[in-house]
C-alpha positions as CSV (number, residue, x, y, z in Angstrom):
1,X,14.0,167.5,154.1
2,X,12.3,167.2,157.1
3,X,14.1,164.9,159.6
4,X,17.3,162.6,158.7
5,X,16.1,159.5,160.4
6,X,14.5,156.9,158.2
7,X,11.3,155.7,159.3
8,X,12.4,152.5,159.4
9,X,16.0,151.2,161.1
10,X,18.0,150.7,158.2
11,X,21.2,148.4,158.7
12,X,24.1,149.4,156.8
13,X,27.0,147.5,155.8
14,X,30.4,149.1,156.6
15,X,31.4,151.9,154.1
16,X,33.4,151.0,151.4
17,X,36.2,152.6,149.8
18,X,36.6,151.1,146.5
19,X,37.6,153.1,143.5
20,X,34.9,153.5,141.3
21,X,35.5,155.0,137.5
22,X,33.4,157.8,136.1
23,X,32.5,155.3,133.2
24,X,31.5,152.5,135.5
25,X,29.4,154.9,137.9
26,X,27.7,156.1,134.6
27,X,26.5,152.4,133.9
28,X,25.1,152.3,137.2
29,X,21.8,153.9,136.3
30,X,19.3,151.4,137.0
31,X,18.5,150.8,133.3
32,X,17.9,147.1,132.2
33,X,18.3,145.6,135.8
34,X,21.6,147.6,136.6
35,X,22.6,148.5,139.9
36,X,21.4,152.3,140.7
37,X,24.3,154.2,142.3
38,X,24.4,158.0,143.2
39,X,27.6,159.9,144.2
40,X,27.7,162.7,146.4
41,X,31.1,164.6,147.3
42,X,32.7,161.7,145.6
43,X,31.1,159.1,147.9
44,X,29.2,156.6,145.9
45,X,25.7,155.1,147.5
46,X,23.9,152.5,146.1
47,X,20.4,153.6,145.7
48,X,18.9,150.6,144.2
49,X,16.4,150.0,146.5
50,X,14.7,153.2,146.0
51,X,12.3,153.4,143.3
52,X,12.9,157.5,142.9
53,X,16.1,156.7,141.5
54,X,15.2,154.3,139.1
55,X,14.2,154.8,135.4
56,X,11.1,156.9,135.6
57,X,11.8,158.0,139.0
58,X,11.7,161.8,140.3
59,X,15.2,161.4,140.9
60,X,16.4,159.2,138.0
61,X,18.5,162.5,136.3
62,X,21.1,161.7,139.3
63,X,21.3,158.0,138.6
64,X,24.9,156.9,137.5
65,X,26.2,160.5,138.5
66,X,27.8,162.6,141.0
67,X,24.9,164.8,141.6
68,X,26.5,167.0,144.4
69,X,25.7,170.5,142.5
70,X,22.2,169.3,141.6
71,X,21.4,168.2,145.3
72,X,23.2,171.6,146.7
73,X,20.5,173.6,144.4
74,X,17.5,171.4,145.2
75,X,17.5,171.0,141.3
76,X,16.6,168.0,139.0
77,X,17.6,169.4,135.8
78,X,20.3,167.0,134.0
79,X,22.7,169.9,133.6
80,X,23.0,170.5,137.2
81,X,23.8,166.6,138.1
82,X,27.5,167.3,137.9
83,X,30.4,167.2,140.9
84,X,31.3,170.6,141.0
85,X,29.9,172.4,144.1
86,X,32.5,174.6,145.7
87,X,31.2,177.5,144.2
88,X,28.0,177.0,145.8
89,X,26.6,179.9,148.4
90,X,26.9,178.8,152.0
91,X,23.0,178.1,152.2
92,X,23.4,175.7,149.2
93,X,26.5,174.2,150.8
94,X,24.3,173.4,154.1
95,X,21.6,171.7,152.0
96,X,24.4,169.8,150.2
97,X,25.6,168.5,153.5
98,X,22.2,167.8,154.7
99,X,21.7,165.5,151.6
100,X,25.0,163.9,152.7
101,X,23.5,163.1,156.2
102,X,20.2,162.1,154.5
103,X,21.8,159.5,152.3
104,X,24.4,158.3,154.5
105,X,21.6,157.1,157.0
106,X,19.8,155.2,154.3
107,X,22.1,153.9,151.7
108,X,25.2,151.9,151.6
109,X,28.5,153.6,150.6
110,X,29.9,151.1,147.8
111,X,33.1,153.1,146.9
112,X,34.2,156.3,146.1
113,X,34.6,158.2,142.7
114,X,38.2,157.5,141.2
115,X,40.1,160.6,141.0
116,X,37.4,162.7,142.6
117,X,38.8,166.3,143.6
118,X,34.8,167.5,145.2
119,X,35.2,165.6,148.4
120,X,35.6,168.4,150.8
């Protein structure tokens, strides 16, 4: 992940703290015109504007999920797209934190996963 700064300036809305249930998040997968959300460490990002997360995109496996573990592992396996990340090693945790930085500079935070225990 070279450089975290977007190529073009992104105007982001103030982050929201609205609770989003896991069930609601799962519906935000970009299918049939739905919004496309990805959660990392309990924060929910609206990635609807990125083709990579839409159906058929290279990161669609993350859509509608908290993909913290997969991002830390640099994995696109569906089985890794889960919230649990605390058992990752220090290098993988650093990668996950880098992804948080990357997402926070590009995508609006639209809420938080209700009841998430993987935030810190």
